[in-house]
Phi, psi and omega in degrees: 000132182269138181274153176230152180268135183234105177042062176075003183248140176257155177269117171262127184272125179254131183236135174251130177222163177238165171286350178275358174100356177289151177215126179261149185309140184289149171213155192249155181220129178286126179227123183282326186278148175270348175225140168214156176284155176304322175304311182289323174304314180297310183304309183301319186296315184294309181300319181296313183297322177290329177288324173298314177302307183301331184280333179245343183044051173296178183278335182237125179269126180246096185221181186300307189237157181287118168294156179300147175067035173231163178238137181295129172231175184308317185253018183150222185232122183279133181267114189296318177238129176317119179200171174270150176259144185271118181298321181295316178292324177293319179294323176298318182296311182299317178295324177288318174304316177300307183296332180260022173066027170298331178200157182249151173246124182242133174240112190066234177258004186255128184275137172260125182251337181254126181302331185265000178293135175274132183249136176281128181238078183291162177311127178082026180295140174237128183246112178261138172256109181261106186273129185279119180253129182297142178295139177283130176081007182212000000 
């Protein structure tokens, strides 16, 4: 996917994959900076997906990590009672999951392991969030 510049901003493409081989459609986020920490990149991604959910309040949240009081379903997390999701709380969950190896962050072909590591985001950058799925029976 090709990034485009929008009034001095680049589109960073986010891709979600799992170790089981599942891949969710890529989506883009405008980012003005050429360098961000992994922590800030995760925060911006989570804030965007929470904002989109809260604007529409569908029954299923399709985000990086499972919000509290939801149930895992085929295409995301079912929200039991219609409500808004707290972006700060969701970011904290995502950062804990990152620290606990719940998912890996790959920028291009390079894995980012430290949340405070600054990441170069060149034009056309693709960031993959690889969710680790436990092996069945092992």
